[in-house]
N, C-alpha and C positions, 0 to 999 in steps of 0.2 A: 078252796082250791084242791083239786084233786092231786093225788101224789104223783101220777103217772107222768104229767107234762113236766113237773120239777125233776124227777128222777131221769127222764129222757133228756133233758137239757144238760143236766150234769154228765150223763153218758156221752152225750154228744161233745161236751167240752173235752172230754178225754180224746176222742177222735180228732176234734178240731185242733187241738193243742198238738197231737201227733203230726197231724198234716203241716201246720206252721213250723213245727220243729224240723220237718224234713224239707220245707221250702226256704228257710232263711239262710242268709250268708253270713249272719253274725254268730260267732261262737257263743257269746254270752246269751243270746236269745235261745240257741239251739239248747244249751245246757239248763235254761230256766224252764223252758218249755218241756224238755225230757223229765226234769224232776217232777213237774206238775203231772203229766199224764201217767207216769209210774205211780205216784202216790195217791191220786185222786180215785183210782179204782177201788182199792180197800175201803176208803171212806164212803164212796156211794154204796158199796155192798153192806156195809155196816149199817148205814142209815135205812137202806131198803129193807133189810131183814128185821131191824128193831121196829121199823113203822109196820111192817106187815104182821110182826108178832103181836102188835098191839091192836091193829085195825083190820087185819085180814090181808089176803093176797090182792095185790094191785093188778087189775086187768085193763086199766084204761090207759093206753099209751098212744099218743098221737102218731100219725103216719108220716109226718112231714121231717125231712132233714135238710139243713141248710149249711152249706159250705162256708167257712169263715171268709168274710170278704173284707174284714177290717185288719189293721196292723195287729201283730201279737198284743202290744200294750193295749190298744183300744178294744180288742176282743176281751181280754181279760178284765178290764174296767167294766165294760158292758156285762159280763157274766156276774161280777161282783154286785152291780146294780140289780140285776134280776134275782139273785139269791136274797139280797137283803130286802128287797121290795116284797117278795113272795113268802119268805119264811114265816112271818106270824099268821099269815092266812092259811098256811099248812099245818101247823101244829103250835099248841101252846105247852106241850108236854116237854119238861126241862131236859129229859134224857136225850129226847130227840134233837131239841135245840143244841145241846152239848155237841152233838155229832155235827150239826150245821156249823156250829162255831169253828169246829176243826176244819171244816171244808172252807169257810171264810178265811180263817188264818192261812190256809195253803193258797188260796188266791191272793191274799194280801202279800204273802211272801214272793210269789211269782210276779206281782205287780212291781214290788220293790225291785226285784231283780232285772225285770226289763226295763225299768225306768232309770236305775242308777248304775247298774253294771254294766260296762260297755266293753 
């Protein structure tokens, strides 16, 4: 798997979480999504820079963008499925997998907040 689609999906997750954050009527959702979009930027940048340091500059980014159509919880669950499904095809390097682990942890935490904190 090329890194560009993976990175762009994560970048879009920040934008989509921000959109969902602004559209919700739930304070708990608002807070959970705000925490996600504020934290994920640094993790995306860390992964991109480490991956490019090892494999070279990524130039293959898809042109498509999709607005979130699911509820915030379902959107984050779908994002988790995408990341966990594609991470092994992206790299086997432990240092890069560790950064992906941090991203997965952030998604897991956001899912917890969306599911259980009302």
